[in-house]
N, C-alpha and C positions, 0 to 999 in steps of 0.2 A: 446361269447364263453369263454372269459377269466374268467368270473364269474363262469361258469359251471365247468371249470377246477379247479379253486380254491376250489369250493365246493366239487368236487370229491376228491381232495387231502386231505381235512379236514376229509372226511368220511373214506378214506383209513387209515389215521393216527390214527383214533379212532377204527380201527378194522372192518370197514364196507366193504361191497361188492358193487362194481361199474361196470356197463357195459359201454363200450366205443368203438368207431370205431377204426379199425386198417386198414392197407393196404390190408388185406385179407378179414376177416369177423369181425363182432362185437365180442369183447372179454369180458370175465367176470373176473374182477380183484380184488385182495386183496393184502395187504402187504405180501410178500412171507415169512417174518420172524415172522408173527403173526399166531401161530398155530391154534388159535380159529377161525380166519377169514378163514384160509385154510380149516378147517373142515366144515365151513359153505358152501363153494363152492361145496364140495363133496355132501352135502345134497341138495343144491339148484338144482344141475344138475342131481341128482340121479345117480352119477358116482361111479362105483365100486372102492373100496379103493386100489386095486392092480394096478390100472392105474394111473401112475404119472401125475401130473399137469405141463404143460410147463411154463417156466419162460420167461418174457420179460425183457431185459436189455437195457440200453441206448446206449452202444457202445461196440465195440469189446474188448477193454482192460478190461472191467468188467468181461469178461469170466474167467479170472484167479481166481476170487473169487468164481466161480460157479463149476469149474471142475478141477480135478487133477488126473492123468496127462492129458495134452491136446495134442492129436496127431497132428503131422504136417499137416495131411490132413484136420483137423478141421480148422486150421488157414488159409489154402489155400482156402477152401470153404467159410469161413467167409469173407475173402477179396473179393471173387468173387461175393457173393450173399447178403451180408449185407450192409446197411439195406435192408430188403426185406423178401420175403416169404419162407425162408428156416429155418426150425427148426432142430438143431443138437442135437443128443443124445450122451452125453459124459460121461466119468467116473465122478461120483459125488464127489465133494470135501468133506472131512470128516467134515468140519466146518458147512455144511448145516444142517438145522434141519430135523429130520427124517420124519416130516409130509409132506415134499415135495416129498419124494420118499422112499419107503421101500426097493427098490432094489439098485444095484450098479450104475445105470445110472441116468442122469438128462437131461431133454430136455430144450434147450435154444434158444432164437431168439432175434435179434435186429429188431424191426419193422420199417417200413418206413412211419410213419404217425405222423404229428405234435402234435395232441391231445394226442395220446398214449405216445409219447416221453416226452411231457411236464409233464404228470402224473408221469412217472418214475423219471425224473430229480427232480421234486419238492418234491416227497415223500422221495427220497434219498435211496430207497431200490429197488431191483427188484420187479416186480409185477407178480402175476399169470396171465397167458395169455391164458387160455382155452377159447374155443368158448362159446358165450353167448346163450346157448340153453340147452334143456333137452337132456341128453345122448341118442343117437339113433335117434334124430329128426334133421331136416335140420338146417344147420347153418343160423344164422340171418344176414341179410345184411343191415337192417335198424333198427332204434330205435323202430319203431312200431312192427316189428317182434320179437324183444327182449321182448317187453311188452306182446305180445300175448302168448309167451311161458313161461315167468318167472313171469309176473305179479308183485304182491306185495312182492315177495320173496326176492327181492334185494333192496338195499337202495337208489340207484340213477342210472339214465341212462343219459349219456352225448350224446345228439343228435347231431351228426356230419354229418348227411346226409347219403346217401347210400355209403357203402364201395366200393372203386374203384376196388379192386381185384376180389371179387365175389366168390372166392374159398378159402378154408383153405390152410395153408402152407404145403409145401412138407416136410416130416419128414425123415431125413437120420441118420442112426445109424453109428457112426464112432468109436465105441468101439471095433470093430473087425478088422481083417487084411485088409479087403476091405469094403468100405462103402456099406451099405444096405439100400435101400429105403423102409421105413416102411409104408409110406402113400404117394400116389401120389396126389399132390396138385397143387398149382398155378404155380410152377416151373416144367416144363416137365422133365421126366426122362432122355431124351436124353441130356438135358443141364447138368444134374448131371454127366452122363456118359462122356460127352465131357470134363468137368472140371477135372474129375478123370484121364482121359487119359493124359491130359496136365500135371497134377501133376506128374504122373509116368514118363513122358518123361523128366521132369526137375530133378526128384529126384531118379528115379530107372529105368534107361534105359534098364537094362537087364530083368527086370520084364515085361516091355512093350512087349518085344519080345515073352515072354512066353504067355502073355495074348492075344496079338493081332496077333501073327504070325510074323515070320522073313520076312521083305519086300524083302529080296534078293531072 
């Protein structure tokens, strides 16, 4: 597996596109700062250009380079669910290339899978972390499923066995006053709701009374 990871990193550094296992489903990755490689992912997936591509980062501190400003609720949810199956949509940092998102937001996640994290660490940049499938088709859980959908369109597939999660990440928009679940995924909505209530209880007790009713 070490050789496969090293080969994957070399391909990413040269602007290639690699499929790899994550803790949720197989991902389709490229160097997030290589606009040509990012463009290829849109073409490979047949993904509409107005839909942003999520980023995978190695740890929570890297979030400061991806988003600005970062709401306190984002830090709270990150501490609770990262590494893991939560993708946060945050205000995009001005320094990010426009190829990653034409809008004001950017989607970011810290995965919980050693192969995926090794790629990010060794590349030295965030990587695209969209699902390794044709848009609108089922997410791939094995390397064979990736191959069946994408075939020779991609440069390399790292076969790490079946993904343990089996579902895509849960996507939560934290750019608004209250978090909004954009996609229900591997983390149930009630876990997000529970975490948000705890956040309010710690930071905005008066708002908790308005949202959940005065217990008196």
